[in-house]
N, C-alpha and C positions, 0 to 999 in steps of 0.2 A: 327327831333327828338328834343323833348324839354328836357332841362336839365340845370345844373349849372356847372361851372368850378371854382376851388379855387386853389391857389398856396401857398406853404410853409405854410400850416395850420396844427395845431395839431388837433386830434380828439375832443378835449375840446372845441376848437375854432369853429370847424365845427357843433358841436352839439349846441352850443350857437346860431350860425347863422341859423340853420335849425328850432330850437325851436321858434325862433322869426318870422320865416316865415310861418310855418305851424300851424295847429290847434292842434298839438300835442307836448307832451315833448319828446325830443330824449334823450336817455340814452347811454352813452358811456360805454360799457363793454369790450373795447379792451385791456385795461391795458397797453397801450403805450402812451408816451407824446413826441415822436418824430414828426417833421413837415413832412407833406406829400403834394402832388398835387393830387387833386381829380377832377374827371370829372364824374358827376352823370348824366347818360342819362336815361331818363325813357322809351324811346322806344315807340313802338305802340301796347304795350300789352293791355289786358283788365283791367278793373276796374277804380275806380276813380283816380284822381291825387294823393291823399294821400295813396291810396292802392298800386299804382305803387312805390311811395316813400318808403313805408314800405317794399316792396319785395327788392328793390335796395340796402336800407341801412341794411337790414338783411344780405345780402351777404358781407357787410363790418364790420359786428359785431355790428351794431347799432340797437336799438329798438325804435319804435313810441309807445306812450302811449297818449291816448285821454285826453285832458284837460278837 
């Protein structure tokens, strides 16, 4: 499985990181500023890499918008 792992990051930091790596702007609508550990696994689902990220991030309360 492909994915990324982050330690002690806020959603704002995660959003900034993902926005710089993807061809999308990532919006944080979680309303929290506490640090978390994140492991984002894209799995073997169908769709493009960005579509898979969009599905996983939506489950975390994040949204991708095409730049």
